[in-house]
Structures are given as C-alpha cells and as structure tokens.
N, C-alpha and C positions, 0 to 999 in steps of 0.2 A: 504493500500500500504506500510505502514511503516514496516509491518511484512515481506515483501519481501526483506528487506534490506540485509538479510543474504544470498541472492543469490550471493552477492558480494564475499562470501567465495569461490565461484567456479571460481573466476577470476584467481587464481594461476593455477588450472588445465587447464583452457583455454589457458593461456599463455604457459604452459608446452607443450600442444599439438602443438602450433605454433613452439616452439623450436624444438620439435622432427621432425615435418614434413619438415620444411625448413632447418634445420641443419645449417652448416656454422657458421657464427657469431651469428645467431639467436639462436643457442644452449645455449647461455648465457643470453637470454632474461628473463628467469625465475628468476635467482638470481638477475638480475638488477631490475626487477619489485618488487621482494619481499624485497630487502634490499637497494634499492636506491629510487625507485619511491614511494613505500608505506611510507617510513620514511619522504619523502618530503611532501606527502599528509597529514601526521600526523601533520606536522608543520603548514600546511595551515588551516586545519579544526579545529574548536574550540573543547575544552574539554566539555563533556556532563556528568554532575553529577546527572541527573534526575533519581529518583527512581519511580517505578510504584506504583500506589495506590492499595489497597487491591482488588478493583473491577477489575482493569486492570490485576492484577496477576491472579485472578480467570479466567478471560476471556482467557488469553494467555495459561494457563495450559490446557484449554479444546481444543485448536486448535492443531490438529494433524499435521498441516503444519510444525511446528517447529521440530517435530520428523522425518518427511519424508525428511526434508532438511539434516538431519544427515544420514539417511539410504541411500540416493542417493550417498553418498561418497563411499560406498562399490564398486559398479560397476565402478564408476569413477576412483578410486584409482587402482583397478586391471586392468581396461582397459588401463590406461596410462602406468602402469608397463609393460604390455604385448606389447603395442605399442613401448615403449622405448627399451625393450630388443630385440624385433624383429628387429628394425631398427639398433640398435647398433651391432647386431651379423650378420646381413644379408646385410647391406649396406657397400659400400666402402667409409669409412670416415677417416678423419685425426684424429690424437691423440687428438688435441685440441677440436675437435667436440665430440669425445667420452667422454672426461672429462665434457664438457658442458652438454651433455645429462645426465650424472650421477648426476650432480648438480641439473638439472631441475627436474628429476624424484625423486631424494632424497628429495627435498623440498616438493613435493607433498606428499610423504610418511610421512614426519614429520608434515606438517600442516593439510592435509586432511585425513591422516591415523592415526598416533598416537594421535594427538590432539582430533579427533572425537572419536577414540577408548577409550580415557580417559573419555570423557563425557558419552559414552554409558556404560562404565565399572562401573559407579556409579549407573546405573539404577537398579530398583528392578526386572524388567522382565528378565527371563532367556534368552529369544530370543534376547533382546537388548544387554545383556552382551556377548552373543555369537557373535553378529555382531562386538562388540567392540574388542573382542579377534582376530577376523578375520582381522580387520584393523591393528592390531599390528604385525601380522605374517610376512608381507613383510619386516618389519624392524628388524625381528628376535628378537623381544622385547616382546614376549608374557608374559614373567615372570613379566613384569611391572604391569600387572593386580594384581598379588598377592602382590608384594612389596608395590605398591602404596596404595592399599585399606586396607591392613592389617599391613603395616609398616609405610609408610610415614605419613598417616593421624593420626597415633597414636603418632609418634615421631617427627613430624615436628617442626622445630625451636629448636632442641636439638642436642647435639653432637652425639646422637645415630642414627640420621637420615642421611643417606648418600646423600640424595637429598637436604640437606640444606648446602649451601656454607658458609664457615667460613669467618669472617672478614679478609680482605686483602688476601684472597685466589684468585688466578687467575682462569679464566674460563678454561684455559688449564690444570691446575692441577686438577680442579674439574671434568673435563671430565673423567680423569683416576680414581679418587677415587670413583666417583658416579657410573660409569658403573660397575666396579668390585664389589664394596660393595653392590650395589643393587641386583646384580645377586646372590651373596652369601647369602644375607638376604632373598631373595625369597625362596631359598632352605631351609634355617633355619625355615622360617615361615611355609612352606609346610610340613616339617617333624614334626613340632610341631602340626599342624592341624591333621596330620595322627595319631600321638600318642594320641591326645586328643579324637579322634573318634575310637581309637583302631583298626586302619587299618595298614597294612604292606606297605612296600615300593612299591611293585608291585600291589598295589590296584588300581582299576579303578578310585579311588578318588585322585590319585596322579597326579594332574594337571601339575606339573612341568615335570614329565616323559612324559606326552602326548605332552607338548609343544616341548620337544626335538625331539620326533618322527615326529611331524607335520612339524617342521621347517627343519629337516633333509630331510624328504620326499619332501618338497618344493624345496630344493636345488638340490636334485637328479633329480627331474622332469625337472627343468630348464636346468641342464647339459645335460639330455637326448635329449631334444628338441632343445636347442640353443648352445650346446657345451661349451668349456672352456671360450670363450669370453662372452657368455651369463651369465655364472656362475660368472665371474669376475664383470660383470655389476651389477647383483642383489646383490652381496656381498657389492659392493661399494655404491649402492644407500641405502642399509640398514644402512650402517655406517653413511651416511649423514643424514638419517632420525632420528636415535637415538641421533646423535650429536646435531641436532637441538632441540630435546626434552631436552637434558641435559643442553643446553644453556638457554632454558626457565626455567628449574629447578633452574639454577644458579641465574637468575635475580629475580625469584619469592620470594626467601627467603634470599637473600644475607645478611649476617651479623646479621640477626634477631634471637634472642634467647629468649626462655621462661625463666623467673626467677623461682627460687626454693622457695617453701613455707617453713614455719617453720618445717613442717614434713619431709622435705628433698625431697619431690616430686616436679615435675615440675608443675607450674600452668597450667590450662587447656588452650587449644589453643584459642586465641582471635583474634579479627580483626586486632590487631596490629602486628601479627606475619607473615604477608604476604605483599609483595609490591603490591599496587593497581595502576591501570592506567585507566583513563576514556577517553583516546584518542580514538575518534570515529572509525577511520579506523581499528586500531588494534583490537578493541572490536569486530567489525563485522567479519573481516577475521578469527579471532581466536575463534569465537563463544563464546564471552564474557569471555574467559579464563583470560583476564586481570583484571576482577573483582575477583581476586583470594582470597582476604580476605573473602568475603562472601561465596565463595566455601568451604573454610576450616571451616567456622563457621557452615555451614550445607551442607555437601558434597552431599546429595541426591537432593539438589535444582537444578532444570533444568536451563540450560544456559540462556533462554530467560527472566527469572525473577530474576536474580542475582542483588543484590543491591550494591550501593556505601556506604561505612561507612566513616563518617568524621574523625574518630579517626585512621583509617588505614594509614600507611605510604604511601605517594603518590610518584610515580615515576615522575620525571620531563619530561620524554618522554614516548612514547608508547612502548609496548613490542618489535615490530620489530626494532625500532630505538635503544632501549636499548641493543638488541642482538648484533647490530653492534658495539655499544660503548664498550661492554664487550670484544670484540676482541682486544681492545687496553687498557690493564690493567692500565697503569698510568692515562689515561684519565678517565676510569671507577672509579678508586679509588678517583680521585679528585672530581668527581661529586657526588658519592654515599656515600663515607665514612662519610662526614659531616651530612648526613641525617639519619645515623644509630643512634638510641637512645643511649646516653652515658652509661646508666646503663646496656645495653645489651653487650656493648663492654667489660665492666669490669667484666661480669659474668664468 
C-alpha cells in the first residue's frame, strides 16, 4: 500500500477539475491547495530521511506501477487543459474567474506536466522520452529537454548555468535570466549537436526546429477551435507552468557553486550542490523531485529510489513552502543566505 502513496500526486489535478467545473471563487481552489494547504500539511507531517535498502531498491525498480503513475499524467494533463480552455472560451464568466482558471490549469501544467516530463526526459527509453516531451508542449517549454539534459546537468552550480540562481538574486530577476538564457542555450546546444553529427540546420535531427513547429501548430489549432480567448488562455497557462518550473529551479540550486580545482576546472557535481528536502508531502506530490541532490548525483535514477544524502544542504521547509517564501525576497534571503556555505559565496 505504501507504493500507492504517489496517487496523492493526482490531488492537484482533482482539485483543478473542481475549480474548472464550479468556477466562481472555486476557480482559486487550486492555488490555495497547492500553496496554502500543502505548505500547512508540510509543517504538520514529520520529515522522513529513510533510504531504501538494496533489496527494496531492486524490488521497486521491477514494479511497473511507478512508471504507469507517470504515464497517467499525459491524458490527465491534456484532459484538464482541454476542459479548462473549453470552459474559459465557451462559458460566460467574470474576469476574476478567468484568471482563477488560468492559475489552476497552469499549476497542473507545471506540477503534473513539466515536472513529470522532466522525470521521463531522463529515461533511456525513446517512448518514455517522447511522453516527457509531450508533457512539456502545453507549457511551450519543449526546449527544456535539450537544455536540461545537455546543459544544466553539465553546468549546474556554475555561472555558466542559467538555471542556477546567484546568491542574493531575487526569484523575479531569475525568472527573466533563466527563461531567456535557457532558450538561447538550447539552440546553442542543438546547433553544436548538429555540427558534431555533420547535419544541417534543416535536418530531421534538429529537434529545436521540430519543437517550434509543434508548438506553433498547437497554438494555431487552439485558435482555430477556441478563438482568441482560447489562445489567450493557453498562452497564459503556459506562462504559469514554466514560471512554476523556474521557481523550482530557483530554490533547487540557490547560491550553491562548485569550486574550481587547481587545473582551473570546476569540481564534479556532488551532493552538496543541490538543496535537498525530505518533507513528506512535497516529496510525494512532486514525485521525489525534492531529493534533488541524489538526482544530480545520478540523473538516470528513477524517482521512487532516490536517496537522502546527509552531506546535502537541507532546506528548512519543503519545496512548495519554499516556493512561497521565494516570492518574498527579504524573507527568503534571511532564511536561506545563512545556510549557503561560506566558501561558495566567496567563489
């Protein structure tokens, strides 16, 4: 039964369906659930630092249940997206309801879309990576697959990584620098990959070109069926989706930097270069994304077997709570700056 705990990750889509169906003030139920109720629950439930034994790891890796819990997010995310855009463009609703629906669907795209797409994007199976990219499409963030896998995991915790927030950088500044630098980096990486394989820009191997076509086609299709209001809706929920991702990026590596070796190269990525959280609720809802240190230590490791490392810097709160705190920079700096290792600040 413990393996079924990840069903709780579907709580946000369920709440989003309630928001879309009932509208009115219920339209804001999803952001309240995600960023008020879940943080409160994180304060109530104890921290769990337990790591699986080798036998338990072997057993859980054999269970396809954990994979299907990820795959189910594809129809759920697209179903809620279509439900939301249909109601937003065909119902007579007030502006405040329209905004509430944008927030609700956008949160689903960020949590059950991009987050799950990130997990599947690290898999070795082509089909699983395809599903991961499909989950990134509604947030117009398909380039994340290239930049994250070929850029971020190579340059994390260095100034070269756009997804690593600088010490004393606000989340609002980070949104701008990370969004634009990651997109530019994705193109640079793609062109380098094409050059290395001696392929031209219009090669079928130019994934970035395909991403542009697919995402443009998606927006045209939405406009054709749901009009300008539907287009505004899907563009808005996409922004909410990737802003949530960038907020998570912000708290995952804030202020942490790899030191340089005598050769001038950066030390390899270690468990100390990501913020870790063992708060149970956030761990379950985000498919163990909060055990981020172990994810960077071995990116191909599946979510259900990620470990807690004692040497990893620990967040005082869970990821959902920390995302809320990041919205208030003075409070964030007061809580987090003293936890950043001094030698990293001086690097």
